[in-house]
C-alpha positions in Angstrom: 66.3 126.0 -36.0 66.8 127.4 -39.5 69.3 125.4 -41.5 68.8 126.8 -45.0 69.5 129.6 -45.9 72.4 130.1 -43.5 71.9 132.5 -40.7 75.2 134.4 -41.4 74.0 135.0 -45.0 70.7 136.3 -43.8 72.3 138.5 -41.2 74.6 140.0 -43.9 71.6 140.9 -46.0 69.8 142.6 -43.1 72.7 144.2 -41.4 73.0 142.3 -38.1 71.8 139.1 -36.3 69.7 141.3 -34.0 68.0 143.0 -36.9 67.5 139.7 -38.6 65.7 138.4 -35.5 63.4 141.4 -35.3 62.6 141.4 -39.1 62.1 137.7 -39.4 59.9 137.4 -36.2 57.7 140.4 -37.3 57.2 138.8 -40.7 56.5 135.4 -39.2 53.8 137.0 -37.0 52.3 138.7 -40.1 52.2 135.4 -42.0 50.5 133.6 -39.1 48.0 136.4 -38.7 47.1 136.4 -42.4 46.6 132.6 -42.3 44.3 133.0 -39.3 42.3 135.7 -41.0 41.7 133.3 -43.8 40.4 130.7 -41.4 43.5 128.5 -41.3 45.4 127.4 -38.3 48.7 126.9 -40.1 50.4 128.1 -43.3 49.7 126.2 -46.5 51.8 123.1 -46.8 52.5 123.0 -43.1 55.4 125.4 -43.6 56.8 127.1 -40.6 56.3 130.9 -40.6 59.8 131.6 -39.6 61.2 129.5 -42.4 59.0 131.3 -44.9 60.2 134.7 -43.5 63.8 133.6 -43.8 63.4 132.4 -47.3 61.8 135.8 -48.2 64.8 137.6 -46.7 67.2 135.3 -48.6 65.4 136.0 -51.9 65.4 139.7 -51.4 61.6 140.0 -51.0 61.9 141.4 -47.5 64.3 144.1 -46.4 64.9 145.9 -43.1 64.1 149.6 -42.7 64.9 152.1 -39.9 61.3 152.3 -38.7 
């Protein structure tokens, strides 16, 4: 479960909790795929992909589009 940043704050940045779930999960899959393509089993520092995606959303590095 993501504790920081708060879910409600992330949902407000994306538009809804549903959209947040979709955007964060897609980004987490991308992060894991990138790590595997580089020959790693996990992300550097044993970070969780979903936590990294949530942090990226919080920092404004990741936004939702209508695609």
